N, C-alpha and C positions, 0 to 999 in steps of 0.2 A: 828257401826263406820261408819262416814259420808263418803260418796262417792263425789271424787273430779270429776270435769266435766275435760273431754280427751282437753288437749292442742292442739290448733289449730296451725299447723306449717304453716307460709307462706312462699312462694316461694322466694328464694332470687333472686333479678334483679341485675344484672351487666351492668352498662352502659359502653361501650366501644367505642373508635372512630372509626368510618367504614371507610374503605377503598376501593379504585378503584371505579367504577361504582356505588357502593353502598353507595357513599359519597353523591351522588344527590339525596337524598331520597325525591321525590316529594310528596310521600303519607304522608310522616311525616310534610311537608309544608302544605297540605291539611288539615291536623289534626288541624292546628293552623291558619285557615283561618279567626277565627274571631280576632285573635290578628294581623293578616295582615292588614286587613279592619279596625281595631280599629287605627293602627299607620298611615295608609294611610289618613282617615279622620283627625286626628289630626295635620299632615303636612299641610291639604290644611286649616284646621280652624286657626292654628297660623301663618301661612306665613305671611298675610297682618293685623293682628290683631295691633289694635293702630296704623293704617295708616289712613291719614287724607282722601284720596281718595279709600282705601280699594280696592276692586279686579279690580278697573279700570286700574290700573297698570299692569293686564294681557293683556290689549291693548295696553298702553302706551309705555312699554318697547320696543317691536318689531317696533312700529310705529317711535319712536325717533332713534333708531338704524338705521332703513330703511333710514331716513332722512339723518343722518349723513355720511353713507354709499354712498348713492346718491350724495351727496356733494362732497366727499372725490373723487370717482372713475370718476363721470358724468361730474362734472364741473371744479375740479381742475385737473385730471389726463386725462380728455376729452376722456372715452373710451366710445362708441358708445354703445346704446342698442343693443343686438343680435337678438332681435324680432320686431314686429311691436306695440310693447307696451311702453308705458313710462319706463325709467329705474327703478323709483322708485317702479313699480310692479314686475319688475325682481327682486331686492334687497331683497323685501320684501319674496318673495317666497323662497329666498336662506335663509332667517333669520328663517323661520319656522323650516327648518331642524338644523340650527344650535343652536337655542333656546333648542329645544329637546335634542340636543347632550349635550351642555352645561349644562344645567340645570340637567340633570339626572346624570351627571358625578360629578357636584359638590356636589349633595346631597348624592349620593352612597357613595363618598369616604368621607364624615364625619358621615356616619350614626351610626357608632360604639363608635367613641367617642363623639358624642351628645348624646347618649344614655347610657353612662358608669354606669350609676347607674342601670339600667335594666341588662345589660350585666352580670354584676359582681354579681348579687344578684337572678335572675331568669332563670331556665332553660326553653329554647325554641330553635328552630333551628334557628341559627343566620341569616342565608340566607333571614329570612324574613324581616329584617331590611333593606337591598338595594332594595330588590323587592317593598317594601312599598312605596320607593321614586318615583316608576314609574306612580303612579296614579295620582300626583298633576300635573307632565310633560304632560300626556295626556288630563288633563282638561284646561291646559295652551294652549295646540296645539289644542284643538278643538274649545275653544274662539277665538284664532288667525286667524285659517282657515276661522271661518265665517267673518272676516274681509277681509281676501285674497279673498273669493269669492264675497264680496262686491266691491273690488277694481277690480275684472275681468268683473264683470257686468258693472260698470262705466265706463270701459275702452275698453268695448266690446272684450273682450277675451273670446272665446266660447271654452270650454273645449271639449277634444276628449275621446275616450274610454281608452286614456293612463291613465286617473284619476282613474280607477280601480286598479292600479298598486299602488296607494299612499300608502296604509296600508303596502304592502310589503317594500317600502323603508323606511318608518317610524321604521318599524319594525327592520330591519337591522341597521338602524342609532342608535337605543334604545341597540340594542346587543353590538354592540361596545362600547358604552358609559357604559353599565352595567358591562360588561367585564374587561374596565379599571378601572371602579369605583370600582368593588370589590377586585381588586388586592392594589388599592391604599386605601380602608378601611382598610384591612388586615395590609397593611403595616404601615400605621398610628397609630396602636395601639402600634407599637414598636418604631416608628422614626416619632416625631411629626414634622420632617422636611418637610415632604410630604406635609404637608397642607401650607407651604410656596411656595413650588415648583410646585405643581399643578397649581395655578393661572396663572403661568409664562407659562407652558405648553399649558395651554388653549388660552391665549393670541396670543401665536404663533401658533397654529392650525386655529385660526381663520382668520388671513391673510394669513396663507399658505394654506388654503382649498378655494375653489371656492364658497365663500358665495357672495361678491359684484361682482364677476367678472364671466366669462364662463371659463372651460376648452378650448375652442376653443380659447380665447384671449390668454392664457398662452401659447399654443401650437404655435400660432402665433410668439409670442415674445420669445420664448426659442428656444435655438438650438437645432436641432432633437436629438443630443445624451444625452440631458437633459429631454427630454419627460417622457421616463419610469421611471425615477429618482421622478420626480413630481406626477406621476401616482402610485408610491408605496404606497401613503398616500390612504387608502380605501375610505375616507371621499370625496375625489375629485370626484369619480364615482358615491357615493351615494347621495351626495347634487345636483349632475347634474340630476340624474334620478328622485328626487323627484321634482324638478323644472320643468323638462320636463313632468311629471305626470300631474301638475298643469297647465301649459300654452300650452299644447299640441306642434302641428305643428310647432307654430311659436317660439318654444323655440330651443336651440340646443340639438341634440339627444346624449345620452351617448353612448360612445364606448363600445359595448357590451363585447367585450373580456375583457376588463378591468372590466366591471359589474361583470362577473364571478370571476374574481381575488377579488372584493371586497365582494362579497358574501361568498367566502371561508374564507376571513379573518374575516370577523363578526363572523361566525360561530365559527372559531378556536379562536378568541378571547374571545368570550363569555364563552366556554368551560373551556378554560384555566384559567380566571377570576374565575370561579366558583369552580375548583378543586384547585387553589390556595389558595382561601378563606378558603374552608374546611380543606386543610393541616394545616393552620396556625389557625383554629378556635380554639384548642384545649388548646392555651396558652392566649386566649382573656381576661376570667374571672382573671386571675393571674396578667397581665403586664397593663391591662387599669387602 
């Protein structure tokens, strides 16, 4: 009688949604690092494909925006430069922070809807998608920063030791953008209205944050009782701090008490956004 080979029993693997702090499984994201790098490289390659001047837009966009802001605030509104440097340099420094924030927020908020085929058919930690959008922002920031250094040399602006804090300010700005972006991305899966509301909110934030003007100018113009209301926006302190780190002692110094508040807000918004994203993650594939 012929003997049959013993049957190998395979273990049963059950996939359940994680809860609590385990929801932010950084080890799982690291296991998909190849996918993360592939998505990041794809965003960089596709961004300026089929454009006449290609990556030159990375330089032109902040330069054109700085020219417009300088014309509006310096020439029309007659706001003086808060330092010994031209207003254009001041505006360009503020735009570095704003471009990093708005670009990250816009790309992170649409990462799920823009990759709907991938989300509905392939298993991977969905947090990989918003995280992958940061790489192209960092590349754009690096290119624009080189132009910023050229402007500083041309206008004899000497950096101080404050420039060592530049990565910290950038990190905090990106944390705010990522936190809001992850929440917006998760909500956009079920409510496509978010993609129409978000550009309006971003435009409001640009003019409501000290991008083309300083916080000191707002403090001088607003009544004292409205100062805390304006500073509730954490971007006010973060943009002011990033500009101070670049322009040194000639730029307005941020209010350190409000900087502490902005740091807490940045960390809180990022954690809140990550947990909100993970909580809604289980229905992405069904709804998208």
